[in-house]
C-alpha positions as CSV (number, residue, x, y, z in Angstrom):
1,M,0.0,0.0,0.0
2,N,1.5,3.3,-1.1
3,L,1.0,5.8,1.8
4,N,2.2,9.4,1.7
5,A,3.0,9.6,5.4
6,Q,4.0,13.3,5.4
7,K,0.8,14.5,3.7
8,T,-1.4,12.2,5.7
9,S,0.1,13.3,9.0
10,E,-0.4,16.9,7.9
11,D,-4.1,16.2,7.2
12,F,-4.5,14.5,10.5
13,L,-3.4,17.7,12.2
14,E,-6.4,19.4,10.6
15,F,-8.8,16.9,12.2
16,A,-7.0,17.1,15.6
17,S,-9.5,19.7,16.8
18,E,-12.8,19.1,18.4
19,Q,-14.1,22.4,17.1
20,R,-13.0,21.8,13.5
21,L,-14.6,18.3,13.6
22,G,-17.7,19.9,15.0
23,I,-17.8,22.4,12.1
24,M,-17.3,19.6,9.5
25,F,-20.2,17.5,10.8
26,L,-22.5,20.5,11.1
27,L,-21.7,21.5,7.5
28,L,-22.3,17.9,6.4
29,E,-26.0,18.6,7.1
30,K,-26.4,22.1,5.7
31,K,-24.6,25.4,4.8
32,L,-24.0,27.8,7.7
33,T,-22.5,31.2,8.3
34,I,-19.8,31.8,10.9
35,S,-22.3,33.3,13.3
36,K,-24.6,30.3,13.0
37,L,-21.7,27.9,13.5
38,A,-20.6,29.8,16.6
39,E,-24.2,29.6,17.9
40,E,-24.4,25.8,17.2
41,L,-21.0,25.1,18.8
42,D,-21.4,27.5,21.7
43,A,-18.2,29.3,20.6
44,T,-17.2,32.8,19.8
45,A,-17.2,34.1,16.2
46,P,-13.4,34.8,16.2
47,E,-12.8,31.2,17.3
48,I,-14.9,29.9,14.4
49,H,-13.3,32.4,12.0
50,R,-9.8,31.3,12.9
51,N,-10.7,27.6,12.3
52,I,-12.7,28.3,9.2
53,T,-9.8,30.2,7.7
54,R,-7.6,27.2,8.3
55,M,-10.1,24.9,6.8
56,L,-10.5,27.0,3.7
57,K,-6.7,27.0,3.2
58,N,-6.7,23.2,3.4
59,K,-9.7,22.9,1.1
60,L,-12.0,21.2,3.6
61,V,-14.7,23.9,3.3
62,E,-15.7,26.5,0.7
63,K,-17.7,29.8,0.9
64,D,-20.4,31.0,-1.4
65,N,-21.4,34.6,-2.3
66,E,-23.7,34.9,0.7
67,S,-20.9,34.0,3.2
68,N,-22.4,30.5,3.8
69,F,-19.8,27.7,4.3
70,S,-20.2,24.2,3.0
71,L,-17.9,21.1,2.8
72,T,-15.8,20.5,-0.3
73,V,-15.9,17.0,-1.8
74,F,-12.7,16.3,0.1
75,G,-14.4,17.4,3.4
76,K,-17.4,15.2,2.7
77,V,-15.2,12.2,2.0
78,I,-13.3,12.8,5.3
79,C,-16.6,12.9,7.2
80,D,-17.5,9.5,5.6
81,L,-14.2,8.0,6.6
82,L,-13.8,9.3,10.1
83,P,-16.5,7.0,11.7
84,S,-14.3,3.9,11.0
85,F,-11.4,5.5,12.8
86,S,-13.8,6.6,15.6
87,F,-15.2,3.0,15.9
88,V,-11.8,1.6,16.5
89,S,-10.8,4.4,18.8
90,D,-13.9,4.2,20.9
91,N,-13.5,0.4,21.2
92,R,-9.8,0.2,21.8
93,T,-10.4,-1.4,25.2
94,F,-12.6,-4.1,23.6
95,F,-9.9,-4.8,21.0
96,E,-7.3,-5.4,23.8
97,N,-9.0,-8.8,24.2
98,H,-10.5,-9.3,20.7
99,S,-9.3,-9.2,17.2
100,L,-10.7,-8.7,13.7
101,G,-9.6,-12.2,12.8
102,D,-9.1,-12.6,9.1
103,L,-11.7,-9.9,8.2
104,E,-11.3,-8.7,4.6
105,I,-10.0,-5.2,4.1
106,K,-13.2,-4.1,2.3
107,F,-15.1,-4.7,5.5
108,I,-12.4,-3.2,7.7
109,Q,-12.7,0.0,5.7
110,R,-16.4,0.1,6.5
111,L,-16.1,-0.5,10.3
112,G,-17.7,3.0,10.8
113,A,-21.0,1.4,9.9
114,L,-20.8,-0.5,13.3
115,Q,-20.5,2.7,15.3
116,D,-24.1,2.7,16.6
117,H,-24.3,-0.4,18.8
118,K,-24.9,-1.8,22.2
119,K,-22.4,-4.2,23.9
120,I,-24.0,-7.3,25.3
121,K,-21.8,-8.9,28.0
122,G,-22.1,-12.3,29.6
123,F,-23.0,-15.6,28.0
124,V,-26.5,-15.7,29.5
125,K,-27.3,-12.2,28.2
126,V,-25.9,-13.0,24.8
127,M,-28.1,-16.1,24.5
128,E,-31.1,-14.1,25.7
129,K,-30.5,-11.6,22.8
130,W,-30.0,-14.5,20.3
131,T,-33.4,-15.8,21.4
132,E,-35.0,-12.4,20.9
133,I,-33.5,-12.0,17.4
134,H,-34.8,-15.4,16.4
135,N,-38.2,-14.7,18.0
136,N,-38.5,-11.2,16.3
137,S,-37.8,-12.5,12.8
138,E,-40.6,-12.1,10.3
139,K,-38.8,-12.7,7.0
140,Y,-35.5,-14.5,7.6
141,I,-32.8,-15.6,10.0
142,F,-29.2,-15.6,8.7
143,N,-26.2,-16.8,10.8
144,I,-22.6,-17.6,10.7
145,L,-21.7,-20.1,13.4
146,A,-18.4,-21.3,15.0
147,E,-20.4,-23.3,17.5
148,V,-24.1,-24.0,18.0
149,P,-25.1,-23.1,21.6
150,Y,-28.8,-23.4,20.8
151,S,-31.1,-23.8,23.8
152,K,-34.4,-25.7,23.7
153,E,-36.1,-22.3,23.6
154,I,-34.3,-21.3,20.4
155,I,-34.8,-24.7,18.8
156,D,-38.5,-24.4,19.4
157,I,-38.5,-20.9,17.9
158,V,-36.6,-22.2,14.9
159,E,-39.2,-24.9,14.4
160,K,-42.1,-22.4,14.6
161,K,-40.4,-20.0,12.3
162,L,-39.7,-22.6,9.6
163,K,-43.4,-23.8,9.8
164,S,-44.5,-20.2,9.2
165,G,-42.3,-20.0,6.1
166,I,-39.5,-17.9,7.4
167,K,-36.2,-18.6,5.7
168,I,-33.2,-19.7,7.7
169,N,-29.7,-19.7,6.2
170,S,-26.7,-20.9,8.2
171,I,-23.0,-21.1,7.5
172,F,-20.9,-23.5,9.5
173,S,-17.1,-23.9,9.7
174,E,-15.5,-27.3,9.3
175,S,-14.7,-27.1,13.0
176,T,-18.1,-25.9,14.2
177,I,-18.9,-27.4,17.6
178,V,-22.4,-28.9,18.0
179,T,-24.1,-30.9,20.7
180,E,-24.3,-34.7,20.6
181,E,-28.1,-34.4,20.7
182,R,-28.2,-32.4,17.5
183,K,-29.0,-35.3,15.2
184,E,-31.8,-36.5,17.5
185,I,-33.3,-33.0,17.7
186,F,-32.9,-32.5,13.9
187,K,-34.9,-35.7,13.3
188,K,-37.5,-35.1,16.0
189,K,-38.3,-31.6,14.7
190,N,-38.3,-32.9,11.1
191,F,-35.9,-30.2,9.9
192,Q,-35.0,-32.3,6.9
193,K,-38.4,-31.4,5.4
194,S,-37.5,-27.7,5.6
195,I,-34.2,-28.5,3.8
196,I,-36.0,-30.2,1.0
197,E,-38.4,-27.2,0.7
198,D,-35.4,-24.8,0.7
199,K,-36.6,-23.0,3.8
200,L,-33.6,-24.2,5.7
201,Q,-30.3,-23.8,3.8
202,R,-26.8,-24.6,5.0
203,K,-23.3,-24.1,3.7
204,M,-19.8,-24.7,5.1
205,T,-16.5,-22.9,5.0
206,D,-13.1,-24.0,6.2
207,H,-12.8,-21.3,8.8
208,I,-15.1,-18.8,10.5
209,S,-13.7,-15.7,12.0
210,L,-16.7,-13.5,12.9
211,V,-19.9,-15.0,14.3
212,V,-22.9,-13.1,12.9
213,L,-26.7,-13.4,13.5
214,L,-29.3,-11.2,12.0
215,N,-33.0,-11.0,11.0
216,E,-34.5,-8.4,8.7
217,K,-34.5,-5.7,11.5
218,E,-31.6,-6.3,13.9
219,A,-28.1,-7.9,13.9
220,C,-25.2,-8.8,16.1
221,I,-21.6,-9.6,15.7
222,I,-19.2,-11.6,17.9
223,F,-15.5,-10.8,17.2
224,P,-13.0,-13.5,18.0
225,A,-10.8,-13.5,21.1
226,K,-7.1,-12.7,20.4
227,N,-6.3,-16.4,20.3
228,G,-8.8,-16.7,17.4
229,E,-11.5,-18.6,19.3
230,S,-15.1,-17.4,19.4
231,D,-16.0,-15.4,22.5
232,L,-19.7,-15.9,23.1
233,S,-19.5,-13.9,26.3
234,E,-19.5,-10.5,24.5
235,M,-21.1,-9.2,21.3
236,L,-22.1,-6.0,19.5
237,Y,-25.9,-5.6,18.8
238,S,-27.8,-3.0,16.9
239,K,-31.0,-2.1,15.0
240,D,-29.2,0.6,13.2
241,P,-29.6,0.3,9.4
242,Y,-25.9,0.8,8.6
243,F,-24.9,-1.8,11.2
244,H,-27.5,-4.2,9.7
245,D,-26.3,-3.6,6.1
246,W,-22.7,-4.3,7.1
247,C,-23.7,-7.6,8.7
248,L,-25.9,-8.6,5.8
249,D,-23.2,-7.8,3.3
250,Y,-20.7,-9.8,5.3
251,F,-23.1,-12.7,5.6
252,N,-23.7,-12.7,1.8
253,Y,-20.0,-12.5,1.1
254,I,-19.2,-15.5,3.3
255,W,-22.3,-17.3,1.9
256,N,-21.2,-16.8,-1.7
257,N,-17.7,-18.0,-0.9
258,S,-18.8,-21.1,1.0
259,G,-19.2,-24.7,-0.2
260,S,-21.8,-27.4,0.4
261,F,-22.7,-28.5,3.9
262,Q,-21.1,-31.7,5.2
263,E,-22.5,-33.1,8.4
264,D,-19.6,-35.4,9.1
265,K,-17.2,-32.4,9.4
266,L,-18.9,-31.0,12.5
267,V,-17.2,-31.4,15.8
268,K,-19.3,-33.2,18.4
């Protein structure tokens, strides 16, 4: 990757100001004068003028004939990119114990879409939220699983959802951990019928890095621990559309690059 370190470091200096960032995100929404910016940011006009002058020089903003300021294309792009940096910065403590695994660069570049989320901590609370996501589904349930910690409650919900015509697509890794009772439950609930009817579809990949679960309205992500293992004791959850789109795109990417499901490769 060719990186102009000097120019990039100079640009970062321009963003190293709470007030300049505030100006940028206000101008992302609409054009404003210096007096309006000062009012919005609870600052003095001279303070805003000083920063606006600096931003004009660095082509982050531009001024029209009525003294309204707006973002340049460069400024707008920066506003789009900053959330990804902010996401990693805000979650630096979380990433002391977790990693991005082998997440593809195109998804790393979009991490800002995950900014609006709630952290769910504790295995019991994580499973409670998984149960809610299954229960709330009205169109589909998509998941990427490194292990299958399904409770009887979730299994019953899955059975009910399949009977009501809801689509369930699952991706397993070749080392996905399942319970010994799985085959018995599978037979008892007659899930094979749903497979034949294409309501329940399964694929398999050699390795799973991120665990993802989503329905049409909400989604959650479990990042791996630093040793690469799944950490079902903590996850990110959100109903935010950007968060959901990221998870859906990631699921579709893994789905399209996975092979056929092979029962004998699951770890019991």
